[in-house]
Backbone as a printed PyTorch tensor [residue, N CA C, xyz], in Angstrom:
tensor([[[ 10.2920, -28.5060, -15.9350],
         [ 10.5810, -27.2070, -15.3630],
         [  9.3120, -26.6670, -14.6950]],

        [[  9.4560, -26.1090, -13.5160],
         [  8.3190, -25.5640, -12.7780],
         [  7.8800, -24.2480, -13.3990]],

        [[  6.5820, -24.0160, -13.4530],
         [  6.0300, -22.7880, -13.9800],
         [  6.3710, -21.6440, -13.0320]],

        [[  7.0490, -20.6020, -13.5400],
         [  7.4700, -19.4850, -12.6890],
         [  6.2790, -18.7280, -12.1180]],

        [[  5.1410, -18.7130, -12.8320],
         [  3.9800, -18.0010, -12.3290],
         [  3.5010, -18.5760, -10.9990]],

        [[  3.7020, -19.8520, -10.7620],
         [  3.2880, -20.4680,  -9.5090],
         [  4.0400, -19.8900,  -8.3270]],

        [[  5.2430, -19.3750,  -8.5480],
         [  6.0370, -18.7820,  -7.4830],
         [  5.3990, -17.5060,  -6.9520]],

        [[  4.4960, -16.8920,  -7.7120],
         [  3.8950, -15.6290,  -7.3260],
         [  2.4720, -15.7900,  -6.8010]],

        [[  2.0470, -17.0090,  -6.5490],
         [  0.7110, -17.2610,  -6.0240],
         [  0.8160, -17.5430,  -4.5220]],

        [[  0.0050, -16.8210,  -3.7530],
         [ -0.0560, -16.9940,  -2.3040],
         [ -1.4720, -17.4310,  -1.9650]],

        [[ -1.5940, -18.4590,  -1.1720],
         [ -2.9090, -18.9190,  -0.7260],
         [ -3.1010, -18.5110,   0.7230]],

        [[ -4.1660, -17.7510,   0.9710],
         [ -4.5070, -17.3130,   2.3180],
         [ -5.8780, -17.8690,   2.6720]],

        [[ -6.1480, -17.9700,   3.9500],
         [ -7.4380, -18.4570,   4.4220],
         [ -8.2550, -17.2660,   4.8920]],

        [[ -9.4740, -17.1370,   4.3690],
         [-10.3320, -16.0110,   4.7580],
         [-11.0080, -16.2810,   6.0970]],

        [[-11.8090, -15.3110,   6.5650],
         [-12.4520, -15.4110,   7.8750],
         [-13.4490, -16.5580,   7.9650]],

        [[-13.8750, -17.0940,   6.8130],
         [-14.8130, -18.2150,   6.7990],
         [-14.1080, -19.5680,   6.6550]],

        [[-12.7750, -19.5480,   6.6450],
         [-12.0130, -20.7850,   6.5320],
         [-11.7830, -21.2560,   5.1030]],

        [[-12.1210, -20.4200,   4.1180],
         [-11.9270, -20.7750,   2.7170],
         [-10.5440, -20.3500,   2.2420]],

        [[ -9.8690, -21.1900,   1.4640],
         [ -8.6030, -20.8230,   0.8650],
         [ -8.8500, -19.9290,  -0.3430]],

        [[ -8.0840, -18.8300,  -0.4120],
         [ -8.2090, -17.8750,  -1.5090],
         [ -6.8170, -17.6510,  -2.0810]],

        [[ -6.6910, -17.7640,  -3.4130],
         [ -5.4080, -17.5620,  -4.0840],
         [ -5.2540, -16.1110,  -4.5140]],

        [[ -4.0410, -15.5950,  -4.3320],
         [ -3.6940, -14.2380,  -4.7230],
         [ -2.3960, -14.2690,  -5.5070]],

        [[ -2.2780, -13.3560,  -6.4450],
         [ -1.0080, -13.1540,  -7.1290],
         [ -0.2340, -12.0950,  -6.3490]],

        [[  0.9990, -12.4230,  -5.9790],
         [  1.8580, -11.4740,  -5.2820],
         [  2.2930, -10.3980,  -6.2700]],

        [[  2.1100,  -9.1280,  -5.8910],
         [  2.5230,  -8.0290,  -6.7540],
         [  3.7420,  -7.2900,  -6.2230]],

        [[  3.7690,  -7.0130,  -4.9080],
         [  4.8750,  -6.2170,  -4.3830],
         [  4.8340,  -6.1760,  -2.8610]],

        [[  5.9510,  -5.7600,  -2.2730],
         [  6.0330,  -5.4330,  -0.8540],
         [  6.4190,  -3.9620,  -0.7880]],

        [[  5.6560,  -3.1990,  -0.0300],
         [  5.8680,  -1.7540,   0.0800],
         [  6.2290,  -1.4100,   1.5220]],

        [[  7.2760,  -0.5940,   1.6920],
         [  7.6350,  -0.0580,   2.9990],
         [  6.9100,   1.2700,   3.1890]],

        [[  6.2440,   1.4180,   4.3390],
         [  5.5350,   2.6630,   4.6380],
         [  5.5130,   2.8490,   6.1490]],

        [[  6.0390,   3.9700,   6.5870],
         [  6.0640,   4.3220,   8.0130],
         [  6.6090,   3.1810,   8.8770]],

        [[  7.7590,   2.6790,   8.4850],
         [  8.4910,   1.6460,   9.2200],
         [  7.7610,   0.3060,   9.3030]],

        [[  6.7800,   0.1010,   8.4410],
         [  6.0800,  -1.1660,   8.3740],
         [  6.1400,  -1.6720,   6.9400]],

        [[  5.8720,  -2.9630,   6.7880],
         [  5.8370,  -3.5680,   5.4650],
         [  4.4060,  -3.9740,   5.1410]],

        [[  4.0600,  -3.7630,   3.8720],
         [  2.7330,  -4.0980,   3.3840],
         [  2.8770,  -4.9200,   2.1140]],

        [[  2.0240,  -5.9150,   1.9670],
         [  2.0500,  -6.7610,   0.7850],
         [  0.8580,  -6.3670,  -0.0990]],

        [[  1.1270,  -6.2880,  -1.4000],
         [  0.0840,  -5.9510,  -2.3640],
         [ -0.2150,  -7.2180,  -3.1570]],

        [[ -1.4850,  -7.6240,  -3.1310],
         [ -1.9150,  -8.8680,  -3.7620],
         [ -3.0760,  -8.6000,  -4.7040]],

        [[ -3.1860,  -9.4440,  -5.7240],
         [ -4.3140,  -9.3910,  -6.6440],
         [ -5.0180, -10.7340,  -6.5840]],

        [[ -6.3130, -10.7470,  -6.2300],
         [ -7.0320, -12.0260,  -6.2110],
         [ -6.9830, -12.6750,  -7.5910]],

        [[ -6.7990, -13.9860,  -7.6330],
         [ -6.7380, -14.6790,  -8.9180],
         [ -8.1240, -14.9140,  -9.4950]],

        [[ -9.1530, -14.6670,  -8.7080],
         [-10.5300, -14.7770,  -9.1770],
         [-10.7230, -13.8000, -10.3400]],

        [[-11.2170, -14.2970, -11.4670],
         [-11.3620, -13.4740, -12.6630],
         [-12.3080, -12.2910, -12.4600]],

        [[-13.2060, -12.3760, -11.5000],
         [-14.1460, -11.2950, -11.2460],
         [-13.5440, -10.1900, -10.3830]],

        [[-12.4170, -10.4280,  -9.7640],
         [-11.7960,  -9.4460,  -8.8760],
         [-11.1860,  -8.3170,  -9.7030]],

        [[-11.4030,  -7.0860,  -9.2520],
         [-10.8530,  -5.9450,  -9.9730],
         [-10.1120,  -4.9720,  -9.0560]],

        [[ -9.8420,  -5.3880,  -7.8230],
         [ -9.1260,  -4.5420,  -6.8680],
         [ -8.0000,  -5.3280,  -6.2230]],

        [[ -6.9200,  -4.6160,  -5.9180],
         [ -5.8370,  -5.2660,  -5.1920],
         [ -6.1980,  -5.3310,  -3.7180]],

        [[ -5.5130,  -6.1990,  -3.0120],
         [ -5.6630,  -6.3420,  -1.5660],
         [ -4.3300,  -5.9410,  -0.9480]],

        [[ -4.3860,  -5.0940,   0.0640],
         [ -3.1850,  -4.6460,   0.7580],
         [ -3.2910,  -5.0940,   2.2050]],

        [[ -2.2690,  -5.8060,   2.6630],
         [ -2.2330,  -6.3100,   4.0300],
         [ -0.9220,  -5.9120,   4.6900]],

        [[ -0.9680,  -5.6430,   5.9820],
         [  0.2560,  -5.3870,   6.7370],
         [  0.9550,  -6.7170,   6.9900]],

        [[  2.2830,  -6.6960,   6.9110],
         [  3.0610,  -7.9120,   7.1360],
         [  3.7410,  -7.8190,   8.4950]],

        [[  3.4740,  -8.7870,   9.3400],
         [  4.1600,  -8.9070,  10.6390],
         [  5.1930, -10.0140,  10.5160]],

        [[  6.3130,  -9.8720,  11.1930],
         [  7.3940, -10.8640,  11.1760],
         [  7.8760, -11.1210,   9.7550]],

        [[  8.0920, -10.0310,   8.9980],
         [  8.5030, -10.1420,   7.6030],
         [  9.7580, -10.9910,   7.4670]],

        [[  9.7520, -11.8330,   6.4710],
         [ 10.9090, -12.6520,   6.0910],
         [ 11.3010, -13.6580,   7.1750]],

        [[ 10.3060, -14.1610,   7.8900],
         [ 10.5480, -15.2170,   8.8680],
         [  9.5820, -16.3590,   8.5840]],

        [[  9.7480, -17.4530,   9.2940],
         [  8.8300, -18.5770,   9.1340],
         [  7.4670, -18.2810,   9.7590]],

        [[  7.3750, -17.2360,  10.5750],
         [  6.1250, -16.8870,  11.2530],
         [  5.4680, -15.6470,  10.6530]],

        [[  5.6690, -15.3980,   9.3600],
         [  5.1070, -14.2260,   8.7050],
         [  3.5770, -14.2490,   8.8120]],

        [[  2.9980, -13.0930,   9.1540],
         [  1.5470, -12.9630,   9.2820],
         [  1.0770, -11.7990,   8.4230]],

        [[ -0.1510, -11.9100,   7.9260],
         [ -0.7560, -10.8500,   7.1240],
         [ -1.9810, -10.3420,   7.8600]],

        [[ -2.0080,  -9.0310,   8.1040],
         [ -3.0460,  -8.4150,   8.9190],
         [ -3.8430,  -7.4290,   8.0550]],

        [[ -5.1720,  -7.4950,   8.1450],
         [ -6.0220,  -6.5330,   7.4470],
         [ -5.7880,  -5.1310,   8.0010]],

        [[ -6.0370,  -4.1290,   7.1620],
         [ -5.8050,  -2.7320,   7.5370],
         [ -7.1550,  -2.0270,   7.6130]],

        [[ -7.4220,  -1.3700,   8.7370],
         [ -8.6750,  -0.6390,   8.9150],
         [ -8.5540,   0.8280,   8.5060]],

        [[ -7.3400,   1.3530,   8.5060],
         [ -7.1170,   2.7780,   8.2470],
         [ -7.0790,   3.0460,   6.7400]],

        [[ -8.1180,   3.7130,   6.2260],
         [ -8.2220,   3.9810,   4.7840],
         [ -7.0640,   4.8410,   4.2820]],

        [[ -6.5740,   5.7780,   5.1000],
         [ -5.4530,   6.6360,   4.6840],
         [ -4.1870,   5.8120,   4.4670]],

        [[ -3.9620,   4.8250,   5.3050],
         [ -2.7970,   3.9520,   5.1270],
         [ -2.9370,   3.1420,   3.8450]],

        [[ -4.1180,   2.6020,   3.6020],
         [ -4.3410,   1.8270,   2.3790],
         [ -4.0850,   2.6990,   1.1540]],

        [[ -4.6140,   3.9030,   1.1590],
         [ -4.4310,   4.8110,   0.0200],
         [ -2.9680,   5.1940,  -0.1610]],

        [[ -2.2530,   5.4410,   0.9360],
         [ -0.8450,   5.8100,   0.8450],
         [ -0.0050,   4.6590,   0.2990]],

        [[ -0.2590,   3.4620,   0.7830],
         [  0.4890,   2.2860,   0.2990],
         [  0.1740,   2.0420,  -1.1690]],

        [[ -1.0910,   2.1650,  -1.5550],
         [ -1.4600,   1.9640,  -2.9520],
         [ -0.8090,   3.0170,  -3.8480]],

        [[ -0.7330,   4.2600,  -3.3820],
         [ -0.0720,   5.3100,  -4.1550],
         [  1.4140,   4.9930,  -4.3560]],

        [[  2.0660,   4.4910,  -3.3170],
         [  3.4680,   4.1020,  -3.4480],
         [  3.6320,   2.9320,  -4.4210]],

        [[  2.7070,   1.9960,  -4.3570],
         [  2.7220,   0.8590,  -5.2850],
         [  2.5750,   1.3480,  -6.7260]],

        [[  1.6000,   2.2180,  -6.9800],
         [  1.3930,   2.7420,  -8.3320],
         [  2.6170,   3.5170,  -8.8110]],

        [[  3.2260,   4.2940,  -7.9260],
         [  4.4190,   5.0550,  -8.2860],
         [  5.5480,   4.1150,  -8.6950]],

        [[  5.7490,   3.0600,  -7.9280],
         [  6.8080,   2.0960,  -8.2380],
         [  6.5510,   1.4220,  -9.5910]],

        [[  5.3180,   0.9950,  -9.8130],
         [  4.9740,   0.3490, -11.0780],
         [  5.1470,   1.3230, -12.2380]],

        [[  4.7100,   2.5570, -12.0380],
         [  4.8340,   3.5660, -13.0830],
         [  6.3030,   3.8050, -13.4370]],

        [[  7.1680,   3.8570, -12.4270],
         [  8.5950,   4.0560, -12.6770],
         [  9.2130,   2.8650, -13.4050]],

        [[  8.7670,   1.6580, -13.0520],
         [  9.3250,   0.4630, -13.6710],
         [  8.8130,   0.2310, -15.0820]],

        [[  7.5350,   0.4830, -15.3040],
         [  6.9270,   0.1380, -16.5830],
         [  6.4250,   1.3310, -17.3790]],

        [[  6.3420,   2.4930, -16.7440],
         [  5.9570,   3.7350, -17.4030],
         [  4.6430,   3.6300, -18.1710]],

        [[  3.5930,   3.0470, -17.5120],
         [  2.3140,   2.9660, -18.2040],
         [  1.0910,   3.1390, -17.3170]],

        [[  1.2330,   3.2590, -16.0270],
         [  0.0810,   3.4200, -15.1530],
         [ -0.1050,   4.8950, -14.8140]],

        [[ -1.3340,   5.3650, -14.8900],
         [ -1.6390,   6.7690, -14.5540],
         [ -1.4270,   7.0460, -13.1040]]])
């Protein structure tokens, strides 16, 4: 049987050409766009990564970095709200 945790790992290539593994946490809709929330699998990582998703749910899906801090904060707030509603434990 395949390990279900492997289904939630996404490997992306950074700007230096290195493969980096992330745990998929959620997809958030915000202002008619989709954003993916990821957690680096590196044990030293303590922050989530939020990327805009282009061509969502297609074979050509792309993940774009976000420069706008207000968008990042808004998406993260929606993510925390969703998690809090589902699990009732995040401040």
